[in-house]
C-alpha positions in Angstrom: -30.2 -102.1 43.2 -30.6 -105.0 45.6 -28.3 -105.7 48.4 -27.1 -108.9 46.7 -25.8 -107.0 43.8 -23.3 -105.0 45.9 -19.9 -106.7 45.8 -18.8 -105.1 49.1 -21.6 -106.7 51.1 -20.9 -110.2 49.9 -19.0 -112.7 52.1 -17.5 -114.6 49.3 -13.9 -114.5 48.3 -14.5 -111.7 46.0 -13.2 -108.3 47.0 -14.9 -106.9 50.0 -15.1 -103.5 51.7 -13.5 -104.9 54.8 -10.4 -106.0 52.9 -10.3 -102.7 51.0 -10.3 -100.8 54.3 -7.8 -103.1 55.9 -5.4 -102.9 52.9 -5.6 -99.1 52.8 -5.1 -98.8 56.6 -2.2 -101.2 56.4 -0.6 -99.3 53.6 -1.1 -96.1 55.6 0.7 -97.7 58.5 3.5 -98.8 56.3 4.0 -95.3 54.9 3.9 -93.8 58.4 6.5 -96.3 59.6 8.7 -95.5 56.5 8.4 -91.8 57.2 9.2 -92.2 60.9 12.2 -94.5 60.4 13.4 -92.3 57.6 13.3 -89.2 59.8 15.1 -91.1 62.6 17.8 -92.3 60.1 18.2 -88.7 58.8 18.7 -87.4 62.3 21.2 -90.1 63.1 23.2 -89.4 59.9 23.3 -85.7 60.8 24.4 -86.6 64.3 27.1 -88.9 63.0 28.4 -86.2 60.6 28.5 -83.7 63.5 30.8 -86.1 65.4 33.2 -86.2 62.4 33.4 -82.4 61.9 35.7 -80.4 64.2 34.2 -78.2 66.9 35.8 -75.1 65.5 34.6 -74.6 62.0 37.5 -72.5 61.0 40.1 -74.9 62.3 40.0 -76.9 59.1 40.5 -73.8 57.0 43.5 -72.8 59.1 45.1 -76.2 58.9 44.5 -76.4 55.2 46.0 -73.0 54.7 49.1 -73.9 56.7 49.5 -77.1 54.6 49.2 -75.2 51.3 51.8 -72.6 52.4 54.1 -75.4 53.6 54.1 -77.2 50.3 54.1 -74.1 48.1 
């Protein structure tokens, strides 16, 4: 097979090895960015939930129990 028959060595507008490598590396960077920002978003959501919840985990149970006995 001659060098002119290899599509990835041609400099025409046909697909080239350089564009294939660039496209795959760019998609890898996009996936890495999505994973990174997804992880950051997950941590921020968990942190926001922790601010909403009370410090004492049993305080909500006590309050709910008192409300139920008050209405019953």
